[in-house]
Each structure stands twice: as structure tokens, then as C-alpha cells.
GUTORPA-970577 format. One record per residue (C-alpha): residue number from 1; residue in one letter; x, y, z. Coordinates in steps of 0.001 Angstrom, whole numbers, plus 500000, padded with zeros to 6 digits. Example, Ala and Ser with C-alpha at 12.3 -4.5 7.8 and 13.67 -1.06 7.14 Angstrom:
REM residues 2
 resi resn     px     py     pz
    1    A 512300 495500 507800
    2    S 513670 498940 507140
END
This chain:
REM residues 246
 resi resn     px     py     pz
    1    M 249194 859018 183883
    2    T 247595 862039 182281
    3    E 247631 863049 178630
    4    L 250879 865026 178700
    5    T 252906 863429 181493
    6    G 256616 864075 181014
    7    K 256176 866612 178215
    8    N 257581 870140 178266
    9    A 255330 872958 177081
   10    F 256152 876571 176245
   11    V 253289 879076 176293
   12    S 253973 882622 175141
   13    G 251868 885181 176956
   14    G 250977 882611 179576
   15    T 249869 884782 182481
   16    R 246505 886069 181264
   17    G 243415 885070 179319
   18    I 243720 882181 176894
   19    G 247436 881738 177564
   20    A 246923 881353 181313
   21    A 244107 878846 180794
   22    I 246305 876790 178463
   23    A 249276 876889 180860
   24    K 247106 875660 183744
   25    K 245492 872904 181701
   26    M 248843 871709 180357
   27    A 250086 871427 183940
   28    E 246949 869555 185001
   29    E 247667 867055 182240
   30    G 251211 866468 183493
   31    A 253337 868815 181386
   32    N 256097 871019 182714
   33    V 255266 874561 181614
   34    A 257449 877514 180697
   35    L 255592 880744 180079
   36    T 256519 884233 179029
   37    Y 255299 887503 180425
   38    H 255936 891101 179454
   39    K 255578 893322 182542
   40    S 254040 891765 185640
   41    Q 256614 889551 187350
   42    D 254348 889069 190368
   43    E 251558 887782 188137
   44    A 253981 885436 186386
   45    L 255429 884048 189626
   46    A 251932 883467 190959
   47    M 251177 881471 187822
   48    V 254343 879403 188327
   49    Q 253249 878619 191886
   50    E 249869 877487 190581
   51    I 251529 875302 187951
   52    E 253964 873727 190400
   53    A 251139 873003 192838
   54    K 250008 870434 190264
   55    G 253249 868489 190708
   56    V 255109 869654 187603
   57    K 257845 872201 186903
   58    G 257025 875808 186112
   59    L 259198 878549 184667
   60    A 258418 882241 184053
   61    I 260537 884119 181517
   62    Q 260334 887837 180876
   63    A 260218 888566 177152
   64    D 259095 891541 175101
   65    A 257430 890098 172002
   66    M 258231 893330 170151
   67    Q 261853 892165 170132
   68    A 262450 888926 168234
   69    E 265766 888377 169996
   70    N 263933 888372 173346
   71    V 261663 885623 172069
   72    V 264601 883543 170834
   73    Q 266348 883942 174193
   74    A 263188 882859 176027
   75    I 263021 879654 173985
   76    Q 266711 879026 174651
   77    K 266211 879477 178397
   78    A 263281 877039 178424
   79    V 265323 874474 176488
   80    S 268222 874942 178904
   81    E 265940 874368 181911
   82    F 263782 871554 180523
   83    G 266060 869912 177953
   84    A 263679 870402 175035
   85    I 260290 871835 174158
   86    D 257761 869193 173132
   87    I 254798 871534 172824
   88    L 255026 875108 171569
   89    I 251972 877310 172072
   90    N 252282 880564 170123
   91    N 249738 882595 172045
   92    A 251079 886095 172776
   93    G 249566 888817 170639
   94    I 248049 892271 170522
   95    A 244831 893573 169011
   96    E 244298 897092 167741
   97    L 241483 898575 165690
   98    K 242259 901512 163443
   99    S 240981 902542 160020
  100    I 243380 902632 157080
  101    T 242658 906360 156975
  102    E 244250 906689 160426
  103    S 246883 903940 160418
  104    T 250626 904578 160340
  105    L 253648 902546 159381
  106    E 254471 902364 163075
  107    D 251099 900680 163683
  108    Y 251915 898137 160988
  109    E 255377 897414 162335
  110    R 254133 897014 165915
  111    I 251441 894461 165122
  112    E 253649 892592 162663
  113    N 256483 892364 165190
  114    V 254314 890986 167997
  115    N 251767 888897 166102
  116    V 253895 887564 163244
  117    K 257645 887986 163685
  118    A 257617 886766 167293
  119    V 255688 883638 166272
  120    F 258212 882940 163521
  121    A 261161 883541 165865
  122    A 259804 881270 168606
  123    T 259041 878440 166219
  124    M 262325 878750 164333
  125    E 264253 878394 167586
  126    A 262042 875749 169211
  127    V 262156 873289 166313
  128    K 265955 873163 166425
  129    S 265710 870789 169394
  130    M 262054 869727 169333
  131    P 261827 865926 169620
  132    E 260088 863752 167089
  133    G 256344 863877 167639
  134    G 256394 867460 168901
  135    R 253491 869862 168659
  136    I 253196 873434 167404
  137    I 249927 875250 168064
  138    T 249362 878840 167024
  139    I 246505 880773 168567
  140    G 245144 882749 165654
  141    S 241739 884342 165211
  142    I 238657 883918 163076
  143    N 239496 887438 161912
  144    A 242034 885804 159611
  145    D 239014 884800 157509
  146    F 236205 887044 158697
  147    M 236292 890726 159664
  148    P 232760 891941 160413
  149    F 233611 895495 161478
  150    P 235829 898360 160299
  151    G 239334 899040 161525
  152    G 240584 895462 161671
  153    S 242850 895301 158632
  154    L 246198 895081 160438
  155    Y 244985 892573 163004
  156    A 243371 890438 160302
  157    M 246546 890606 158229
  158    S 248645 889384 161140
  159    K 246346 886470 161927
  160    A 246106 885437 158273
  161    A 249903 885458 158130
  162    V 250402 883177 161131
  163    K 247678 880856 159884
  164    M 249484 880255 156606
  165    M 252911 880058 158255
  166    T 251717 877412 160686
  167    Q 249992 875364 158009
  168    S 253172 875481 155947
  169    W 255235 874256 158899
  170    A 253159 871077 158846
  171    R 254867 870266 155524
  172    D 258300 871386 156715
  173    L 258211 869201 159831
  174    G 256037 866269 158865
  175    D 258959 863897 158378
  176    R 259750 864387 162085
  177    Q 256136 863615 163043
  178    I 255840 867162 164384
  179    T 252337 868511 163912
  180    A 251476 872177 163373
  181    N 247926 873419 163800
  182    V 246042 876671 164230
  183    I 243292 877398 166744
  184    Q 241158 880338 165678
  185    P 239030 881660 168545
  186    G 236027 883854 168054
  187    P 234819 886030 170941
  188    I 236363 884691 174149
  189    D 235638 886233 177535
  190    T 239019 887689 178550
  191    D 240196 891044 179838
  192    M 241197 891934 176266
  193    N 237636 891413 174995
  194    P 235229 890872 177914
  195    A 231730 889608 177313
  196    D 230375 892632 179161
  197    G 232620 895073 177278
  198    A 231996 897525 174464
  199    F 231738 894827 171770
  200    G 230063 892158 173889
  201    E 226456 892542 172835
  202    T 227293 892878 169135
  203    L 229629 889892 169019
  204    T 227364 887682 171113
  205    A 224528 888297 168651
  206    M 226755 887088 165781
  207    T 227321 883661 167335
  208    A 225045 880687 166799
  209    I 224959 879805 170506
  210    K 224551 883419 171686
  211    R 227410 883510 174156
  212    Y 231108 884217 174417
  213    G 233485 881310 174686
  214    K 235576 880622 177773
  215    P 239391 880518 177867
  216    E 239137 877042 179395
  217    E 237339 875790 176288
  218    V 240242 876934 174122
  219    A 242641 875274 176566
  220    E 240827 871936 176260
  221    L 241267 872060 172484
  222    A 244953 872948 172824
  223    V 245536 869992 175134
  224    F 243767 867634 172742
  225    L 245909 868808 169817
  226    S 248993 868336 172005
  227    S 248052 864781 172962
  228    P 248824 861455 171247
  229    K 245159 861309 170225
  230    A 245783 864112 167708
  231    S 248886 862653 166063
  232    N 247178 862524 162649
  233    I 245956 866122 162762
  234    T 248361 868583 161192
  235    G 248064 871627 158973
  236    S 244549 872122 160284
  237    V 242754 875341 161177
  238    I 240116 874823 163842
  239    N 237627 877558 164645
  240    I 236326 877775 168188
  241    D 233847 880592 167758
  242    G 230411 879467 168872
  243    G 229298 879247 165266
  244    M 230113 882863 164499
  245    T 231372 882084 161006
  246    V 228792 879520 159878
END
């Protein structure tokens, strides 16, 4: 028996980066995993094959996080296939850097729709049938609290919003023993922000341990928060940033 045997997990944006690492680790720990993808069906089906090779069920659902109704429908499909969602991982998101002197209302609406509204929509729908003792984990960012470079106002706003929403859900759902926590990564080596990319040297220098984190390290934390061992942790915000904010 592994930590999550018999549980059903839903990971938004589960084909790349942190989301893919979480989906794989959830499957390794015995959970059935539904994941969403935006464009690459081949990538998503390959991920399902990898998940099912671990002896659990996998499900790929196409969903455009810009459209809240798509997100709701994805949750409904996962519930229809699995019966319920025990673990909701709100991971999908976008990052854009643009000064307030260059930003538009369209920029605001795009990042709010994907990073905030989609998280609200997924959680609203998932908790309708989430069993007692369920788990909600939102992948935020240390930029909710700390923005060390220009151009990050909209991204920081979106991550601060989902942080406070998720913490508030801990109060809303506590009587059902459903926990709600936020993981706030710092620099993580993904294709969105590679360690050898344009920001790599600058961000590495800001950390205490002088390296980028790995998606698998975030996945280990997500699995712990999803496990029975973390049943008394709720409303928490946990930074995984290599000491960037100390």
C-alpha cells in the first residue's frame, strides 16, 4: 500500500513541468490521475500511458483554462469517470512580464482568467462531490509575496489572489475535514523558466542554496500534503524556493 492508494487526483496542466511531475508522483503513490491539457493531445496521451504503467487509471481531458466553462466540464468528466475527486491540484497557469506602462486590459483579463478564475471554477465544481478528508492544493508562487524585478504586477496579483482564496477555503471546508493549502515555488527548472534561460543566473544568485529547484521536489511536497500524514495541515502557505525569500 502506498500513500495514496485508491484515491483519485485531478491535476490541471498535468502534461508539463511541475504538473507532469505531480501527476507522475501521484500515480506512483497509488492514485488514479486525471489531467488537463490545452493543445498537445499526443503529449497528454503519452502521459496517460506513463501513469497507467504504474497500475492506476489515467485520464487526459482537453480544457482551455481561459474558459471557465471548459474547466468545470473537465472536473465533471473526471468525476464521471472516477466517481469523485479526492485530491485537486490547481496547477495550470501562465506567466507574463510587462510593465504597467505597457499593460492593457486584455493582459489583465487573460492572466486573471487563467490564473484565478479557472482555479475558482475547478475548486467550486470539485468540492460539490469531494469526499470527507479531501485535499485541495494550489500551486502558487513566491511572487505572491516577493517580486524582485519589474514587470511582474499582473502575475503577482494573480498568485496573491489564489493564495488568499485557497487559505479561505480551509475555513469553508474544514467541517468536512477537507484541507486546502498553497505551495509557492521559487525558481524551478522547467521549460517555462529553465535554469539555463535568460533569468537563470540572476534567480540562482538570489537563492540561499544557489540552485534552481526541481519539479520532482515540488511533487514530493504535493504528495505529502495529499497524504494522511498532513491531515492537520490546512490554510498553510509553504514556500519551496531554495531560501530565496529568507
